[in-house]
N, C-alpha and C positions, 0 to 999 in steps of 0.2 A: 749461508742459509741451512736450516735443519731439514734433512730429507726423511720424511716419515716412511716412505716406501723402503728405503734401505733398512730402517730399523725394524720394520715389520718382517722383511725377508730375512734379516739376520736372526730375529726371534720368532721364526715362524712356528716352531714346535710350541713355545710358551703361549702364542696367540691361539693356536689350535686348541691347546689344553683349556684356556680360558673360555673359548666358545663352546667347547664340549660341556665344560662345567655349567655354563649358563643354560645350555640345552637340557642337561641333566636336571638342573633346579627347576626350569620351566616345566619339564615333564612331571617332576615331583608335585609341583603346585596344580598342574593339570589333573593328576590323579586324585589329589585331595579334593579339588573342586568337583570333580566327576563323582566321587563317593558321596559328598554332601548333596549334590544335586539329585542323586538317586534316592537318598534318604528323603529330601524334601519331596521328591515326586511320589514316593510311597505314602507319605503322610497326606499329601494333597489327594491322592486316589482314595485314601481312607476317609478323608473329610468329604470328599464328593459323593462317596458310597453312603456315608452317613449311617443311620441307625436303620435296622431291618432292611437293608439293601436298597434304601431309598437315597436318591441323591440330594445334595444340599440345595440345589435349586427347587426341588419339589418341597423340601422341608421349609424353605423360606416362603414359597407360595402359600403352603398349608398354614403357616404361622400368620401370614398377612391376612388370609381369610378369617382365621380365628380372631385376630385383633379387630378386623371390621365387624365381625358378629358381636364381640364384646362391646364395641363402641355403640352399636345399635341397641344392645341390651342396657347399656349405662344410660343411653337417651331415653329409653322407654321408662327406666326406673326413676330417672330425674322427673319425667313428666308426671309419673304416678306419684311421686313424692310431692310434687307441687299440688296435685289434687288433694292428697291427703293432708297437706299443710293448710290448704284452704278450708277443707272439711273441719280440721281441728280449730281453726280460727272461728269458725261459725258455730261449732258445737258448744253445747253447755259446758261450763267449767264448774268449779266448786260453788257451792251455794252458801248463803248465810241465813241462818234461821234463829229467830228469837221468839220465845214463848213468854206470854205474860197474862195477867188477869186484868182485862179491860174494864171490867165493872166491879164494884165493891161487893154487890150482892151475889156474886157467882164465885164459888170456890174453885181451886186448882188454876193452873195456867192453860186454859183451853183456847185462848186467842193466840194468834201467831202472825208473824210477818216473815215472808220468805224472799230473799233477793236471789234471782237466778240470772246469771250473766254469761256471755261468751267471752272469748279472749279479747275482743275489742271493747269490752266493758258495756256492751249493748244487751238489754234483756228486759226484765220485768220485776217489779216488786209486788207480791201478792199478800194480801192482808186479810185475814178472817177474824171477825170480831164475834166472839160467842157470848150470847146473853141468855137469861132464862127463858125469855119470851121468843126470841128470834136469833138468827145467826146471819151476818152479813159478810160478803166477800168483795174486795176491792183489788183492782189491778192498775198499776201505775207503770207506764214504759220508762225505761232507762236508756239514755244515749250517752255514750262516752263517760259513763260513771255518775251521771246526774239525770234528774227528772225536771220536766217543765211543771210538774204538779208539786204542790207542797207535800213534803213528807213528814210523817209523824216521827217522834224520837225512836220508836221501836223499828219503824222502817229504815231510818237513817242508820241505826245500829246494824240491822241486817245487811244493809248495803255495804257499810264499812267491813263487815265481816267478809263478805263476798269478795270485795275489792282487795282486801288484805291477802286472801287466799290466792289471788291472781298475781301478786307480786312476783317477779323472778327470783329465783333462790340462788 
């Protein structure tokens, strides 16, 4: 049988040198790791100190508060935007106007039909007929781009002009 104890005792000087070498190597790695750890610790301290001597935790809390404030502002803006959008839908859009001569005995195009619609194509067609003896005005409601009342050719033309101006571009 092989006796390890005897081999170690015979080569004790070599074994001690190997152990000392390993200890020196371990010390070398320990020193390198200590230097790196100190560098990392300094960087961590700078990070925690942050800008203007405020620490990172305070900065994170401030940013969180600002984000919450911005969320509230965005919510308010969206609510206001919805109101404005509804107002725009109900507001009057482009109009269509047709001028014409309703009667042969009257010169110039003094009669007219005007279609006034909102974004949902609801509104009114106003017609004014001008004659030598009198002038008459009529109003016909428009719902979804059409009227329950019979429209004249000029009223239809004014309505088509207004509807055409409402088409998405």
